C-alpha positions in Angstrom: -44.6 43.0 162.7 -43.0 43.4 166.1 -42.3 40.2 167.9 -41.0 39.5 171.3 -37.4 38.3 170.9 -37.6 35.6 173.5 -40.8 34.0 172.1 -39.9 34.7 168.4 -37.1 32.0 168.5 -39.4 29.4 170.1 -42.3 30.1 167.7 -40.3 30.4 164.5 -40.3 27.8 161.8 -37.7 28.3 159.2 -39.0 28.1 155.7 -36.0 29.7 154.0 -35.3 26.7 151.8 -38.8 26.7 150.3 -39.5 30.5 150.5 -36.4 32.4 151.5 -38.1 35.8 151.2 -39.9 35.3 154.5 -39.9 33.3 157.7 -43.0 31.9 159.4 -43.9 32.6 163.0 -46.9 31.2 164.8 -48.5 34.6 164.2 -47.9 34.6 160.4 -45.3 35.1 157.7 -42.9 38.0 157.9 -40.7 39.3 155.1 -37.0 38.7 155.8 -36.5 42.4 154.8 -38.9 43.6 157.5 -37.4 41.8 160.4 -36.1 44.0 163.3 -32.5 43.4 164.2 -33.5 41.4 167.3 -35.7 39.2 165.2 -32.9 38.7 162.6 -30.6 37.7 165.5 -33.2 35.1 166.6 -33.2 33.2 163.4 -32.0 29.6 163.7 -29.5 30.0 160.8 -26.9 32.5 159.6 -28.3 35.4 157.8 -26.2 38.0 156.0 -27.6 40.8 153.9 -25.3 42.2 151.1 -25.8 45.2 148.9 -25.3 45.0 145.2 -21.5 45.4 145.6 -21.2 42.7 148.3 -20.9 45.0 151.2 -22.4 43.6 154.4 -25.6 45.5 155.5 -26.7 43.0 158.2 -25.1 40.1 159.9 -27.0 38.1 162.5 -25.9 36.7 165.8 -26.1 33.1 164.6 -23.7 33.8 161.8 -21.4 35.7 164.1 -21.2 32.7 166.4 -20.8 30.3 163.5 -18.0 32.3 161.8 -16.4 33.5 165.1 -16.6 37.1 163.9 -18.2 39.9 165.8 -21.0 41.8 163.9 -19.1 45.1 164.4 -16.2 43.6 162.5 -18.4 42.4 159.6 -21.0 45.1 158.9 -19.8 47.6 156.4 -17.1 45.3 155.1 -16.9 43.7 151.7 -18.0 40.1 152.1 -16.0 38.5 149.3 -12.8 40.5 150.0 -12.6 41.4 153.7 -14.7 38.8 155.5 -14.8 35.6 153.3 -12.2 35.8 150.6 -12.4 32.0 150.3 -15.9 32.7 148.8 -14.5 34.9 146.1 -14.9 32.1 143.5 -17.2 31.5 140.5 -19.3 29.0 142.5 -20.2 31.6 145.1 -19.3 35.1 144.1 -20.0 34.4 140.4 -23.6 33.3 141.4 -24.0 36.4 143.5 -22.9 38.7 140.6 -25.0 37.0 138.0 -28.1 37.1 140.3 -27.5 40.8 141.1 -27.2 41.7 137.4 -30.4 39.7 136.5 -32.2 40.9 139.7 -33.2 37.4 140.2 -31.5 34.8 142.4 -32.6 31.8 144.4 -29.9 29.2 144.6 -29.0 26.6 147.2 -25.6 24.8 147.2 -23.1 23.2 149.5 -19.9 25.0 150.2 -16.7 24.7 152.3 -15.6 27.9 154.0 -11.8 27.4 154.3 -11.4 29.9 157.2 -8.1 29.5 159.1 -9.7 29.8 162.5 -12.8 27.6 161.8 -13.1 25.9 158.5 -16.7 24.5 157.9 -19.0 22.8 155.5 -22.3 24.6 155.0 -25.4 24.8 152.9 -25.7 28.3 151.4 -28.9 29.8 150.0 -28.5 33.0 148.0 -31.7 35.0 147.6 -32.1 38.3 145.7 -34.7 40.6 147.3 -36.3 43.0 144.9 -37.8 44.9 147.8 -34.4 46.0 149.0 -32.3 45.4 145.9 -30.0 43.3 148.0 -29.0 39.7 148.4 -29.5 37.5 151.4 -27.0 34.8 152.2 -28.5 32.1 154.5 -25.9 29.7 156.0 -26.5 26.4 157.8 -23.9 24.0 159.0 -24.0 20.6 157.3 
Protein backbone atom coordinates (compact mmCIF):
# COMPACT_ATOMS: atom_id res chain seq x y z
CA UNK A 1 0.00 0.00 0.00
CA UNK A 2 1.55 3.27 -1.11
CA UNK A 3 0.61 6.27 1.02
CA UNK A 4 1.44 9.91 0.65
CA UNK A 5 4.16 10.65 3.24
CA UNK A 6 2.68 13.98 4.28
CA UNK A 7 -0.82 12.66 4.90
CA UNK A 8 0.36 9.30 6.29
CA UNK A 9 1.65 10.86 9.49
CA UNK A 10 -1.56 12.78 10.07
CA UNK A 11 -3.81 9.80 9.33
CA UNK A 12 -1.84 7.17 11.19
CA UNK A 13 -2.98 5.72 14.48
CA UNK A 14 -0.28 3.67 16.18
CA UNK A 15 -1.54 0.30 17.37
CA UNK A 16 1.91 -1.18 17.94
CA UNK A 17 1.33 -1.97 21.61
CA UNK A 18 -1.74 -4.01 20.78
CA UNK A 19 -0.75 -5.38 17.39
CA UNK A 20 2.88 -4.56 16.60
CA UNK A 21 2.83 -6.41 13.29
CA UNK A 22 0.97 -3.57 11.61
CA UNK A 23 -0.05 0.04 11.83
CA UNK A 24 -3.44 1.42 11.08
CA UNK A 25 -4.08 4.23 8.65
CA UNK A 26 -7.44 5.78 7.88
CA UNK A 27 -7.34 3.71 4.70
CA UNK A 28 -6.72 0.41 6.53
CA UNK A 29 -4.09 -1.73 8.27
CA UNK A 30 -0.63 -2.08 6.79
CA UNK A 31 1.96 -4.71 7.77
CA UNK A 32 5.01 -3.12 9.37
CA UNK A 33 7.12 -5.26 7.03
CA UNK A 34 5.46 -3.74 3.98
CA UNK A 35 5.92 -0.08 4.78
CA UNK A 36 7.94 1.94 2.31
CA UNK A 37 10.98 3.75 3.82
CA UNK A 38 9.12 7.09 3.76
CA UNK A 39 6.17 5.52 5.59
CA UNK A 40 8.50 3.97 8.18
CA UNK A 41 10.04 7.41 8.67
CA UNK A 42 6.58 8.86 9.30
CA UNK A 43 5.82 6.59 12.26
CA UNK A 44 5.27 8.44 15.56
CA UNK A 45 7.77 6.23 17.44
CA UNK A 46 11.23 4.77 16.92
CA UNK A 47 11.33 1.69 14.70
CA UNK A 48 14.41 -0.45 14.15
CA UNK A 49 14.41 -3.69 12.18
CA UNK A 50 17.10 -6.21 13.14
CA UNK A 51 18.12 -9.39 11.39
CA UNK A 52 18.57 -12.62 13.37
CA UNK A 53 22.12 -11.57 14.32
CA UNK A 54 21.10 -8.13 15.56
CA UNK A 55 22.33 -6.24 12.49
CA UNK A 56 20.25 -3.13 11.76
CA UNK A 57 18.27 -3.47 8.53
CA UNK A 58 16.08 -0.38 8.91
CA UNK A 59 16.24 2.61 11.24
CA UNK A 60 13.56 5.27 11.01
CA UNK A 61 13.82 9.05 11.25
CA UNK A 62 12.05 9.21 14.62
CA UNK A 63 14.65 6.89 16.17
CA UNK A 64 17.45 8.78 14.46
CA UNK A 65 16.27 12.02 16.12
CA UNK A 66 15.64 10.31 19.47
CA UNK A 67 19.07 8.64 19.58
CA UNK A 68 20.88 11.54 17.89
CA UNK A 69 22.36 9.06 15.41
CA UNK A 70 22.16 9.38 11.64
CA UNK A 71 20.54 6.47 9.81
CA UNK A 72 23.65 6.06 7.65
CA UNK A 73 25.68 5.51 10.82
CA UNK A 74 23.24 2.87 12.10
CA UNK A 75 22.10 0.71 9.16
CA UNK A 76 24.38 -2.29 8.69
CA UNK A 77 25.80 -2.00 12.19
CA UNK A 78 25.34 -4.51 15.01
CA UNK A 79 22.70 -3.01 17.31
CA UNK A 80 23.88 -4.61 20.56
CA UNK A 81 27.61 -4.07 19.91
CA UNK A 82 28.11 -1.00 17.72
CA UNK A 83 25.03 1.16 18.29
CA UNK A 84 23.58 0.38 21.72
CA UNK A 85 26.09 -1.63 23.76
CA UNK A 86 24.17 -0.58 26.87
CA UNK A 87 21.37 -2.87 25.59
CA UNK A 88 23.70 -5.89 25.51
CA UNK A 89 22.19 -7.26 28.72
CA UNK A 90 19.93 -10.20 29.54
CA UNK A 91 16.87 -7.96 29.97
CA UNK A 92 17.15 -6.72 26.37
CA UNK A 93 19.59 -8.76 24.24
CA UNK A 94 18.63 -11.95 26.09
CA UNK A 95 14.95 -11.43 25.22
CA UNK A 96 15.92 -10.76 21.61
CA UNK A 97 18.01 -13.94 21.33
CA UNK A 98 15.38 -16.10 23.00
CA UNK A 99 12.65 -14.73 20.71
CA UNK A 100 14.77 -15.27 17.61
CA UNK A 101 15.52 -18.86 18.59
CA UNK A 102 11.82 -19.59 19.25
CA UNK A 103 10.72 -17.51 16.24
CA UNK A 104 8.17 -15.95 18.56
CA UNK A 105 8.53 -12.66 20.37
CA UNK A 106 6.16 -9.96 21.53
CA UNK A 107 7.37 -8.27 24.70
CA UNK A 108 7.02 -4.78 26.06
CA UNK A 109 9.22 -3.41 28.84
CA UNK A 110 10.70 -0.20 30.23
CA UNK A 111 14.37 0.40 29.65
CA UNK A 112 17.05 3.01 30.33
CA UNK A 113 19.44 3.70 27.45
CA UNK A 114 22.60 4.91 29.17
CA UNK A 115 23.99 6.67 26.11
CA UNK A 116 26.71 9.21 26.99
CA UNK A 117 25.33 11.83 24.61
CA UNK A 118 21.62 11.41 25.47
CA UNK A 119 20.60 8.97 28.20
CA UNK A 120 16.87 8.27 28.15
CA UNK A 121 14.09 6.19 29.64
CA UNK A 122 11.91 4.45 27.09
CA UNK A 123 9.31 1.79 26.57
CA UNK A 124 10.57 -0.94 24.25
CA UNK A 125 8.46 -3.40 22.30
CA UNK A 126 10.25 -6.35 20.70
CA UNK A 127 8.31 -8.11 17.97
CA UNK A 128 9.43 -11.09 15.87
CA UNK A 129 8.13 -11.02 12.30
CA UNK A 130 7.77 -14.46 10.72
CA UNK A 131 7.18 -12.73 7.38
CA UNK A 132 10.74 -11.37 7.26
CA UNK A 133 12.44 -13.54 9.93
CA UNK A 134 13.49 -10.35 11.69
CA UNK A 135 12.81 -8.52 14.92
CA UNK A 136 11.28 -5.07 15.13
CA UNK A 137 12.31 -2.87 18.02
CA UNK A 138 9.77 -0.13 18.72
CA UNK A 139 10.92 2.64 21.06
CA UNK A 140 8.89 5.35 22.73
CA UNK A 141 10.16 7.90 25.24
CA UNK A 142 8.59 7.55 28.68
